[in-house]
C-alpha positions as a printed NumPy array, in Angstrom:
array([[  0.14 ,   0.159,  -0.12 ],
       [  1.308,   3.63 ,  -1.067],
       [  1.456,   6.047,   1.84 ],
       [  3.229,   9.111,   3.077],
       [  6.063,   7.914,   5.287],
       [  8.291,  10.226,   8.051],
       [ 11.288,  11.603,   6.081],
       [ 14.788,   9.431,   7.204],
       [ 12.793,   7.669,  10.087],
       [ 11.57 ,  11.169,  11.509],
       [ 15.106,  12.302,  12.688],
       [ 14.833,  15.759,  10.611],
       [ 11.836,  16.844,  12.727],
       [ 13.268,  19.478,  15.06 ],
       [ 15.902,  20.142,  13.248],
       [ 16.742,  23.348,  10.666],
       [ 15.481,  22.958,   7.669],
       [ 15.918,  24.378,   3.707],
       [ 13.977,  27.837,   4.506],
       [ 16.179,  28.07 ,   7.981],
       [ 13.455,  27.503,   9.823],
       [ 12.443,  24.165,  12.761],
       [ 11.056,  21.267,  10.827],
       [  7.514,  20.408,  12.08 ],
       [  6.426,  17.846,   9.618],
       [  8.388,  16.189,   6.901],
       [  7.104,  13.209,   4.776],
       [  7.996,  11.374,   1.848],
       [  5.929,   9.692,  -0.859],
       [  7.226,   6.167,  -3.125],
       [ 10.625,   7.558,  -2.908],
       [  9.458,  10.186,  -5.384],
       [  8.495,  13.365,  -3.551],
       [  8.404,  14.896,   0.035],
       [  7.01 ,  18.159,   2.087],
       [  8.331,  19.765,   4.442],
       [  6.619,  22.327,   7.209],
       [  9.13 ,  24.746,   8.809],
       [  8.375,  27.566,  11.192],
       [  9.976,  30.137,   9.446],
       [ 10.466,  34.264,  10.311],
       [  9.89 ,  36.812,   9.262],
       [  6.838,  34.828,   7.738],
       [  5.725,  32.217,  10.148],
       [  5.581,  29.055,   8.284],
       [  7.276,  27.793,   5.013],
       [  6.183,  24.77 ,   2.836],
       [  8.434,  23.359,   0.894],
       [  8.526,  20.504,  -1.521],
       [  9.749,  18.745,  -4.515],
       [  9.146,  16.038,  -6.746],
       [ 12.883,  14.221,  -7.059],
       [ 14.566,  15.031, -10.536],
       [ 11.768,  17.409, -11.809],
       [ 10.791,  20.838,  -9.138],
       [ 11.203,  22.028,  -5.97 ],
       [  9.024,  24.878,  -4.39 ],
       [  8.104,  26.793,  -0.99 ],
       [  5.088,  28.309,  -0.51 ],
       [  4.216,  30.249,   2.528],
       [  1.654,  31.097,   5.12 ],
       [  0.459,  33.433,   8.557],
       [ -0.937,  30.915,  10.113],
       [ -0.339,  27.335,  11.975],
       [ -3.893,  26.239,  10.182],
       [ -2.782,  27.745,   6.519],
       [  0.125,  26.24 ,   6.678],
       [ -1.222,  22.706,   7.662],
       [ -4.534,  23.141,   4.839],
       [ -2.088,  24.435,   2.297],
       [  0.915,  21.174,   3.403],
       [ -2.387,  18.545,   3.111],
       [ -3.804,  19.721,   0.058],
       [  0.019,  19.612,  -1.413],
       [  0.372,  16.397,  -0.366],
       [ -2.812,  15.699,  -2.063],
       [ -1.82 ,  17.219,  -5.19 ],
       [  1.588,  15.316,  -5.071],
       [  0.061,  12.184,  -4.492],
       [ -1.758,  11.81 ,  -7.25 ],
       [  0.971,  13.018,  -9.572],
       [  3.198,  10.318,  -8.693],
       [  0.662,   7.993,  -8.327],
       [ -0.942,   8.819, -12.073],
       [  2.728,   9.763, -13.755],
       [  3.655,   7.601, -16.968],
       [  6.118,   8.51 , -19.725],
       [  3.002,   9.913, -21.545],
       [  2.79 ,  12.806, -19.064],
       [  3.253,  16.078, -19.308],
       [  5.753,  17.008, -16.309],
       [  6.344,  20.504, -17.229],
       [  2.649,  21.393, -17.521],
       [  2.036,  19.615, -14.463],
       [  4.964,  21.666, -12.087],
       [  3.847,  24.978, -14.014],
       [  0.23 ,  24.462, -13.052],
       [  1.161,  23.378,  -9.808],
       [  3.292,  26.262,  -8.527],
       [  0.957,  28.922, -10.563],
       [ -1.776,  27.619,  -7.775],
       [  0.578,  27.666,  -4.924]])
């Protein structure tokens, strides 16, 4: 069964992330993508996600609720992309749409 798992067994939680904030959540899906939520300054929260070998993108949130909601919705979109990816998938178009949305 495919599922999100803690990145590196959860060893990154509490450490400093790519946006120089403290990592709150850090998950990986199918050895294909990762999403990380950090507390940062001056904007309170950052969410960085990436599809390995394709893209990396960071968004910001002003409140914890907004950050958690974005994090969960982004996870769904990342999972859907990975689960439906084939050689015929227009990955560049997907990335452009994802980045424009978030």
